[in-house]
Backbone as XML, in Angstrom:
<?xml version="1.0"?>
<chain id="A" units="angstrom">
  <residue number="1" name="UNK">
    <atom name="N" x="131.346" y="-82.953" z="152.492"/>
    <atom name="CA" x="129.723" y="-83.019" z="152.564"/>
    <atom name="C" x="129.397" y="-83.953" z="151.075"/>
  </residue>
  <residue number="2" name="UNK">
    <atom name="N" x="128.758" y="-85.012" z="151.353"/>
    <atom name="CA" x="128.301" y="-85.706" z="150.222"/>
    <atom name="C" x="127.114" y="-85.081" z="149.219"/>
  </residue>
  <residue number="3" name="UNK">
    <atom name="N" x="127.393" y="-85.471" z="148.130"/>
    <atom name="CA" x="126.406" y="-84.819" z="146.928"/>
    <atom name="C" x="124.941" y="-85.600" z="147.307"/>
  </residue>
  <residue number="4" name="UNK">
    <atom name="N" x="123.991" y="-85.060" z="147.123"/>
    <atom name="CA" x="122.719" y="-85.571" z="147.029"/>
    <atom name="C" x="122.413" y="-86.164" z="145.788"/>
  </residue>
  <residue number="5" name="UNK">
    <atom name="N" x="121.681" y="-87.362" z="145.700"/>
    <atom name="CA" x="121.322" y="-87.997" z="144.428"/>
    <atom name="C" x="120.280" y="-86.991" z="143.708"/>
  </residue>
  <residue number="6" name="UNK">
    <atom name="N" x="119.956" y="-87.204" z="142.323"/>
    <atom name="CA" x="119.198" y="-86.489" z="141.439"/>
    <atom name="C" x="117.984" y="-86.183" z="142.088"/>
  </residue>
  <residue number="7" name="UNK">
    <atom name="N" x="117.366" y="-87.331" z="142.558"/>
    <atom name="CA" x="116.105" y="-87.090" z="142.779"/>
    <atom name="C" x="116.026" y="-86.332" z="144.202"/>
  </residue>
  <residue number="8" name="UNK">
    <atom name="N" x="116.905" y="-86.301" z="145.010"/>
    <atom name="CA" x="116.923" y="-85.448" z="146.258"/>
    <atom name="C" x="117.010" y="-84.002" z="145.821"/>
  </residue>
  <residue number="9" name="UNK">
    <atom name="N" x="118.158" y="-83.762" z="144.872"/>
    <atom name="CA" x="118.238" y="-82.435" z="144.308"/>
    <atom name="C" x="117.043" y="-81.888" z="143.696"/>
  </residue>
  <residue number="10" name="UNK">
    <atom name="N" x="116.307" y="-82.712" z="143.235"/>
    <atom name="CA" x="114.960" y="-82.272" z="142.310"/>
    <atom name="C" x="113.864" y="-81.836" z="143.221"/>
  </residue>
  <residue number="11" name="UNK">
    <atom name="N" x="113.964" y="-82.680" z="144.402"/>
    <atom name="CA" x="112.893" y="-82.556" z="145.387"/>
    <atom name="C" x="113.342" y="-80.956" z="146.200"/>
  </residue>
  <residue number="12" name="UNK">
    <atom name="N" x="114.553" y="-80.829" z="146.505"/>
    <atom name="CA" x="114.973" y="-79.788" z="147.116"/>
    <atom name="C" x="114.768" y="-78.526" z="146.325"/>
  </residue>
  <residue number="13" name="UNK">
    <atom name="N" x="114.884" y="-78.781" z="144.900"/>
    <atom name="CA" x="114.916" y="-77.590" z="144.185"/>
    <atom name="C" x="113.347" y="-77.289" z="143.922"/>
  </residue>
  <residue number="14" name="UNK">
    <atom name="N" x="112.687" y="-78.295" z="143.896"/>
    <atom name="CA" x="111.066" y="-78.091" z="144.134"/>
    <atom name="C" x="110.705" y="-77.371" z="145.289"/>
  </residue>
  <residue number="15" name="UNK">
    <atom name="N" x="111.043" y="-77.790" z="146.314"/>
    <atom name="CA" x="110.730" y="-77.275" z="147.801"/>
    <atom name="C" x="111.314" y="-75.622" z="147.707"/>
  </residue>
  <residue number="16" name="UNK">
    <atom name="N" x="112.551" y="-75.677" z="147.490"/>
    <atom name="CA" x="113.061" y="-74.268" z="147.194"/>
    <atom name="C" x="112.109" y="-73.146" z="146.448"/>
  </residue>
  <residue number="17" name="UNK">
    <atom name="N" x="111.924" y="-73.730" z="145.295"/>
    <atom name="CA" x="110.843" y="-72.702" z="144.195"/>
    <atom name="C" x="109.667" y="-72.384" z="145.093"/>
  </residue>
  <residue number="18" name="UNK">
    <atom name="N" x="109.153" y="-73.462" z="145.681"/>
    <atom name="CA" x="107.580" y="-73.356" z="146.292"/>
    <atom name="C" x="107.878" y="-72.307" z="147.411"/>
  </residue>
  <residue number="19" name="UNK">
    <atom name="N" x="108.878" y="-72.375" z="148.113"/>
    <atom name="CA" x="109.335" y="-71.423" z="149.307"/>
    <atom name="C" x="109.374" y="-70.179" z="148.802"/>
  </residue>
  <residue number="20" name="UNK">
    <atom name="N" x="109.994" y="-69.859" z="147.712"/>
    <atom name="CA" x="110.375" y="-68.499" z="147.099"/>
    <atom name="C" x="109.014" y="-67.905" z="146.567"/>
  </residue>
  <residue number="21" name="UNK">
    <atom name="N" x="108.234" y="-68.675" z="146.109"/>
    <atom name="CA" x="106.927" y="-68.356" z="145.285"/>
    <atom name="C" x="106.266" y="-67.861" z="146.795"/>
  </residue>
  <residue number="22" name="UNK">
    <atom name="N" x="106.081" y="-68.465" z="147.961"/>
    <atom name="CA" x="105.497" y="-68.233" z="149.026"/>
    <atom name="C" x="105.815" y="-66.672" z="149.606"/>
  </residue>
  <residue number="23" name="UNK">
    <atom name="N" x="107.069" y="-66.766" z="149.607"/>
    <atom name="CA" x="107.684" y="-65.636" z="150.075"/>
    <atom name="C" x="107.641" y="-64.369" z="149.191"/>
  </residue>
  <residue number="24" name="UNK">
    <atom name="N" x="107.536" y="-64.633" z="148.077"/>
    <atom name="CA" x="107.046" y="-63.514" z="147.001"/>
    <atom name="C" x="105.424" y="-63.114" z="147.354"/>
  </residue>
  <residue number="25" name="UNK">
    <atom name="N" x="104.643" y="-64.048" z="147.365"/>
    <atom name="CA" x="103.197" y="-63.665" z="147.486"/>
    <atom name="C" x="103.173" y="-63.036" z="148.965"/>
  </residue>
  <residue number="26" name="UNK">
    <atom name="N" x="103.994" y="-63.581" z="150.025"/>
    <atom name="CA" x="103.612" y="-62.638" z="151.347"/>
    <atom name="C" x="104.336" y="-61.298" z="151.079"/>
  </residue>
  <residue number="27" name="UNK">
    <atom name="N" x="105.169" y="-60.843" z="150.409"/>
    <atom name="CA" x="105.842" y="-59.860" z="150.283"/>
    <atom name="C" x="104.692" y="-58.692" z="149.396"/>
  </residue>
  <residue number="28" name="UNK">
    <atom name="N" x="104.082" y="-59.476" z="148.231"/>
    <atom name="CA" x="103.064" y="-58.712" z="147.689"/>
    <atom name="C" x="102.065" y="-58.245" z="148.426"/>
  </residue>
  <residue number="29" name="UNK">
    <atom name="N" x="101.668" y="-59.232" z="149.362"/>
    <atom name="CA" x="100.585" y="-58.912" z="150.029"/>
    <atom name="C" x="100.788" y="-57.894" z="151.238"/>
  </residue>
  <residue number="30" name="UNK">
    <atom name="N" x="102.009" y="-57.553" z="151.708"/>
    <atom name="CA" x="102.539" y="-56.891" z="152.591"/>
    <atom name="C" x="102.575" y="-55.315" z="151.850"/>
  </residue>
  <residue number="31" name="UNK">
    <atom name="N" x="103.260" y="-55.514" z="150.594"/>
    <atom name="CA" x="103.156" y="-54.206" z="149.788"/>
    <atom name="C" x="101.698" y="-53.556" z="149.454"/>
  </residue>
  <residue number="32" name="UNK">
    <atom name="N" x="101.045" y="-54.626" z="149.001"/>
    <atom name="CA" x="99.651" y="-53.730" z="148.845"/>
    <atom name="C" x="98.790" y="-53.421" z="149.907"/>
  </residue>
  <residue number="33" name="UNK">
    <atom name="N" x="98.879" y="-54.201" z="150.943"/>
    <atom name="CA" x="98.418" y="-53.850" z="152.433"/>
    <atom name="C" x="98.919" y="-52.305" z="152.669"/>
  </residue>
  <residue number="34" name="UNK">
    <atom name="N" x="100.082" y="-52.087" z="152.534"/>
    <atom name="CA" x="100.731" y="-50.695" z="153.111"/>
    <atom name="C" x="100.232" y="-49.644" z="151.977"/>
  </residue>
  <residue number="35" name="UNK">
    <atom name="N" x="100.413" y="-50.132" z="150.674"/>
    <atom name="CA" x="99.879" y="-49.214" z="149.630"/>
    <atom name="C" x="98.713" y="-48.684" z="149.691"/>
  </residue>
  <residue number="36" name="UNK">
    <atom name="N" x="97.471" y="-49.765" z="149.874"/>
    <atom name="CA" x="96.371" y="-49.392" z="150.209"/>
    <atom name="C" x="95.803" y="-48.669" z="151.380"/>
  </residue>
  <residue number="37" name="UNK">
    <atom name="N" x="96.486" y="-48.883" z="152.461"/>
    <atom name="CA" x="96.176" y="-48.278" z="153.747"/>
    <atom name="C" x="96.634" y="-46.973" z="153.620"/>
  </residue>
  <residue number="38" name="UNK">
    <atom name="N" x="97.704" y="-46.661" z="153.059"/>
    <atom name="CA" x="98.366" y="-45.177" z="153.000"/>
    <atom name="C" x="97.476" y="-44.296" z="152.159"/>
  </residue>
  <residue number="39" name="UNK">
    <atom name="N" x="96.947" y="-45.281" z="150.984"/>
    <atom name="CA" x="96.085" y="-44.399" z="150.165"/>
    <atom name="C" x="94.566" y="-44.251" z="150.632"/>
  </residue>
  <residue number="40" name="UNK">
    <atom name="N" x="94.025" y="-45.046" z="151.417"/>
    <atom name="CA" x="92.689" y="-44.951" z="151.639"/>
    <atom name="C" x="92.349" y="-44.596" z="152.942"/>
  </residue>
  <residue number="41" name="UNK">
    <atom name="N" x="93.206" y="-44.820" z="154.107"/>
    <atom name="CA" x="92.830" y="-44.410" z="155.430"/>
    <atom name="C" x="93.608" y="-43.122" z="155.779"/>
  </residue>
  <residue number="42" name="UNK">
    <atom name="N" x="92.516" y="-42.110" z="155.723"/>
    <atom name="CA" x="92.888" y="-40.854" z="156.008"/>
    <atom name="C" x="93.031" y="-40.174" z="157.359"/>
  </residue>
  <residue number="43" name="UNK">
    <atom name="N" x="92.103" y="-40.859" z="158.161"/>
    <atom name="CA" x="91.862" y="-40.351" z="159.469"/>
    <atom name="C" x="92.457" y="-41.317" z="160.658"/>
  </residue>
  <residue number="44" name="UNK">
    <atom name="N" x="91.954" y="-40.972" z="161.827"/>
    <atom name="CA" x="92.583" y="-41.956" z="162.989"/>
    <atom name="C" x="91.823" y="-43.408" z="162.824"/>
  </residue>
  <residue number="45" name="UNK">
    <atom name="N" x="92.489" y="-44.622" z="162.904"/>
    <atom name="CA" x="91.802" y="-45.699" z="162.764"/>
    <atom name="C" x="90.898" y="-45.910" z="163.957"/>
  </residue>
  <residue number="46" name="UNK">
    <atom name="N" x="89.484" y="-46.297" z="163.697"/>
    <atom name="CA" x="89.011" y="-46.383" z="164.989"/>
    <atom name="C" x="88.341" y="-48.022" z="164.767"/>
  </residue>
  <residue number="47" name="UNK">
    <atom name="N" x="87.267" y="-48.285" z="165.584"/>
    <atom name="CA" x="86.768" y="-49.763" z="165.418"/>
    <atom name="C" x="86.328" y="-50.063" z="164.001"/>
  </residue>
  <residue number="48" name="UNK">
    <atom name="N" x="85.569" y="-49.149" z="163.428"/>
    <atom name="CA" x="85.242" y="-49.327" z="161.909"/>
    <atom name="C" x="85.779" y="-48.356" z="160.704"/>
  </residue>
  <residue number="49" name="UNK">
    <atom name="N" x="85.901" y="-48.571" z="159.776"/>
    <atom name="CA" x="86.323" y="-47.992" z="158.667"/>
    <atom name="C" x="84.956" y="-47.160" z="158.294"/>
  </residue>
  <residue number="50" name="UNK">
    <atom name="N" x="85.181" y="-45.917" z="157.608"/>
    <atom name="CA" x="84.459" y="-45.240" z="157.305"/>
    <atom name="C" x="83.964" y="-45.780" z="155.764"/>
  </residue>
  <residue number="51" name="UNK">
    <atom name="N" x="82.556" y="-45.537" z="155.454"/>
    <atom name="CA" x="82.134" y="-46.031" z="153.936"/>
    <atom name="C" x="82.992" y="-45.613" z="152.921"/>
  </residue>
  <residue number="52" name="UNK">
    <atom name="N" x="83.694" y="-44.492" z="152.929"/>
    <atom name="CA" x="84.517" y="-44.192" z="152.088"/>
    <atom name="C" x="85.962" y="-44.960" z="151.995"/>
  </residue>
  <residue number="53" name="UNK">
    <atom name="N" x="86.277" y="-45.105" z="153.346"/>
    <atom name="CA" x="87.767" y="-45.888" z="153.644"/>
    <atom name="C" x="87.529" y="-47.274" z="152.976"/>
  </residue>
  <residue number="54" name="UNK">
    <atom name="N" x="86.233" y="-47.765" z="153.453"/>
    <atom name="CA" x="85.890" y="-49.392" z="153.263"/>
    <atom name="C" x="85.868" y="-49.450" z="151.591"/>
  </residue>
  <residue number="55" name="UNK">
    <atom name="N" x="85.433" y="-48.634" z="150.781"/>
    <atom name="CA" x="84.903" y="-48.430" z="149.602"/>
    <atom name="C" x="86.439" y="-48.448" z="148.851"/>
  </residue>
  <residue number="56" name="UNK">
    <atom name="N" x="87.166" y="-47.561" z="149.369"/>
    <atom name="CA" x="88.549" y="-47.239" z="148.737"/>
    <atom name="C" x="89.389" y="-48.651" z="148.993"/>
  </residue>
  <residue number="57" name="UNK">
    <atom name="N" x="89.278" y="-49.108" z="150.263"/>
    <atom name="CA" x="90.341" y="-50.317" z="150.373"/>
    <atom name="C" x="89.892" y="-51.298" z="149.463"/>
  </residue>
  <residue number="58" name="UNK">
    <atom name="N" x="88.653" y="-51.843" z="149.002"/>
    <atom name="CA" x="88.117" y="-52.659" z="148.399"/>
    <atom name="C" x="88.527" y="-52.554" z="146.990"/>
  </residue>
  <residue number="59" name="UNK">
    <atom name="N" x="88.274" y="-51.537" z="146.604"/>
    <atom name="CA" x="88.786" y="-51.040" z="145.114"/>
    <atom name="C" x="90.357" y="-51.196" z="144.997"/>
  </residue>
  <residue number="60" name="UNK">
    <atom name="N" x="91.063" y="-50.661" z="145.948"/>
    <atom name="CA" x="92.397" y="-50.900" z="145.857"/>
    <atom name="C" x="92.965" y="-52.230" z="145.711"/>
  </residue>
  <residue number="61" name="UNK">
    <atom name="N" x="92.409" y="-52.882" z="146.589"/>
    <atom name="CA" x="93.002" y="-54.345" z="146.581"/>
    <atom name="C" x="92.460" y="-55.010" z="145.353"/>
  </residue>
  <residue number="62" name="UNK">
    <atom name="N" x="91.238" y="-54.694" z="144.786"/>
    <atom name="CA" x="90.812" y="-55.354" z="143.675"/>
    <atom name="C" x="91.612" y="-54.955" z="142.238"/>
  </residue>
  <residue number="63" name="UNK">
    <atom name="N" x="92.149" y="-53.692" z="142.339"/>
    <atom name="CA" x="92.864" y="-53.141" z="141.030"/>
    <atom name="C" x="94.267" y="-54.005" z="141.328"/>
  </residue>
  <residue number="64" name="UNK">
    <atom name="N" x="94.635" y="-53.836" z="142.406"/>
    <atom name="CA" x="96.303" y="-54.743" z="142.633"/>
    <atom name="C" x="96.034" y="-56.296" z="142.032"/>
  </residue>
  <residue number="65" name="UNK">
    <atom name="N" x="95.005" y="-56.789" z="142.691"/>
    <atom name="CA" x="94.670" y="-58.081" z="142.148"/>
    <atom name="C" x="94.544" y="-58.248" z="140.789"/>
  </residue>
  <residue number="66" name="UNK">
    <atom name="N" x="93.806" y="-57.626" z="140.085"/>
    <atom name="CA" x="93.513" y="-57.402" z="138.811"/>
    <atom name="C" x="94.761" y="-57.526" z="138.014"/>
  </residue>
  <residue number="67" name="UNK">
    <atom name="N" x="95.718" y="-56.560" z="138.291"/>
    <atom name="CA" x="96.780" y="-56.104" z="137.688"/>
    <atom name="C" x="97.719" y="-57.181" z="137.786"/>
  </residue>
  <residue number="68" name="UNK">
    <atom name="N" x="97.998" y="-57.971" z="139.141"/>
    <atom name="CA" x="98.759" y="-58.970" z="139.375"/>
    <atom name="C" x="98.424" y="-60.320" z="138.392"/>
  </residue>
  <residue number="69" name="UNK">
    <atom name="N" x="97.236" y="-60.624" z="138.248"/>
    <atom name="CA" x="96.694" y="-61.531" z="137.441"/>
    <atom name="C" x="96.909" y="-61.323" z="136.087"/>
  </residue>
  <residue number="70" name="UNK">
    <atom name="N" x="96.389" y="-60.131" z="135.664"/>
    <atom name="CA" x="97.021" y="-59.872" z="134.014"/>
    <atom name="C" x="98.591" y="-59.921" z="133.891"/>
  </residue>
  <residue number="71" name="UNK">
    <atom name="N" x="99.266" y="-59.613" z="134.809"/>
    <atom name="CA" x="100.753" y="-59.799" z="134.637"/>
    <atom name="C" x="101.146" y="-61.183" z="134.777"/>
  </residue>
  <residue number="72" name="UNK">
    <atom name="N" x="100.689" y="-61.796" z="135.581"/>
    <atom name="CA" x="100.869" y="-63.555" z="135.651"/>
    <atom name="C" x="100.440" y="-64.191" z="134.258"/>
  </residue>
  <residue number="73" name="UNK">
    <atom name="N" x="99.368" y="-63.866" z="133.805"/>
    <atom name="CA" x="98.852" y="-64.362" z="132.600"/>
    <atom name="C" x="99.810" y="-63.721" z="131.485"/>
  </residue>
  <residue number="74" name="UNK">
    <atom name="N" x="100.114" y="-62.590" z="131.182"/>
    <atom name="CA" x="101.122" y="-62.088" z="130.172"/>
    <atom name="C" x="102.340" y="-62.962" z="130.200"/>
  </residue>
  <residue number="75" name="UNK">
    <atom name="N" x="103.010" y="-63.106" z="131.431"/>
    <atom name="CA" x="104.114" y="-63.628" z="131.813"/>
    <atom name="C" x="104.082" y="-65.007" z="131.185"/>
  </residue>
  <residue number="76" name="UNK">
    <atom name="N" x="103.104" y="-65.812" z="131.460"/>
    <atom name="CA" x="102.913" y="-67.117" z="130.991"/>
    <atom name="C" x="102.543" y="-67.278" z="129.846"/>
  </residue>
  <residue number="77" name="UNK">
    <atom name="N" x="102.205" y="-66.349" z="129.071"/>
    <atom name="CA" x="101.751" y="-66.411" z="127.526"/>
    <atom name="C" x="103.273" y="-66.282" z="126.954"/>
  </residue>
  <residue number="78" name="UNK">
    <atom name="N" x="104.099" y="-65.020" z="127.536"/>
    <atom name="CA" x="105.173" y="-64.925" z="126.898"/>
    <atom name="C" x="106.247" y="-66.310" z="126.893"/>
  </residue>
  <residue number="79" name="UNK">
    <atom name="N" x="106.130" y="-66.920" z="128.153"/>
    <atom name="CA" x="106.863" y="-68.176" z="127.989"/>
    <atom name="C" x="106.389" y="-69.436" z="127.373"/>
  </residue>
  <residue number="80" name="UNK">
    <atom name="N" x="105.293" y="-69.437" z="127.061"/>
    <atom name="CA" x="104.832" y="-70.540" z="126.192"/>
    <atom name="C" x="105.498" y="-70.080" z="124.582"/>
  </residue>
  <residue number="81" name="UNK">
    <atom name="N" x="105.240" y="-68.655" z="124.495"/>
    <atom name="CA" x="105.620" y="-68.374" z="122.981"/>
    <atom name="C" x="107.065" y="-68.617" z="122.852"/>
  </residue>
  <residue number="82" name="UNK">
    <atom name="N" x="107.911" y="-68.373" z="123.867"/>
    <atom name="CA" x="109.288" y="-68.421" z="123.766"/>
    <atom name="C" x="109.584" y="-70.038" z="123.856"/>
  </residue>
  <residue number="83" name="UNK">
    <atom name="N" x="108.627" y="-70.864" z="124.405"/>
    <atom name="CA" x="109.072" y="-72.387" z="124.663"/>
    <atom name="C" x="108.822" y="-72.809" z="123.328"/>
  </residue>
  <residue number="84" name="UNK">
    <atom name="N" x="107.737" y="-72.177" z="122.280"/>
    <atom name="CA" x="107.217" y="-72.744" z="121.072"/>
    <atom name="C" x="108.195" y="-72.490" z="119.964"/>
  </residue>
  <residue number="85" name="UNK">
    <atom name="N" x="108.674" y="-71.110" z="120.074"/>
    <atom name="CA" x="109.761" y="-70.591" z="119.156"/>
    <atom name="C" x="111.083" y="-71.226" z="119.118"/>
  </residue>
  <residue number="86" name="UNK">
    <atom name="N" x="111.302" y="-71.825" z="120.472"/>
    <atom name="CA" x="112.539" y="-72.486" z="120.650"/>
    <atom name="C" x="112.510" y="-74.021" z="120.045"/>
  </residue>
  <residue number="87" name="UNK">
    <atom name="N" x="111.180" y="-74.309" z="120.136"/>
    <atom name="CA" x="111.198" y="-75.809" z="119.680"/>
    <atom name="C" x="111.644" y="-76.064" z="118.251"/>
  </residue>
  <residue number="88" name="UNK">
    <atom name="N" x="111.303" y="-75.338" z="117.407"/>
    <atom name="CA" x="111.425" y="-75.058" z="115.966"/>
    <atom name="C" x="112.692" y="-74.979" z="115.498"/>
  </residue>
  <residue number="89" name="UNK">
    <atom name="N" x="113.541" y="-74.196" z="116.295"/>
    <atom name="CA" x="114.826" y="-73.822" z="116.187"/>
    <atom name="C" x="115.881" y="-74.880" z="115.905"/>
  </residue>
</chain>
């Protein structure tokens, strides 16, 4: 098999990174959907959620998103700090 040139390798790496990020996002959505459903839906599902179930689902999803956003920002900050500390060394 022939080796790809550098530009093609970079393009493939970028594509793979994007696909992995998308797969991780889908996995997270599946996880919090299951988690929130199990936590909030206590009765047999019908055509509408009860007010309590609807409120619980909204709060559960919001807390999950808040936590995820906090973690992403924290990781980005740590990467920046590591990058700057590595520059001066």
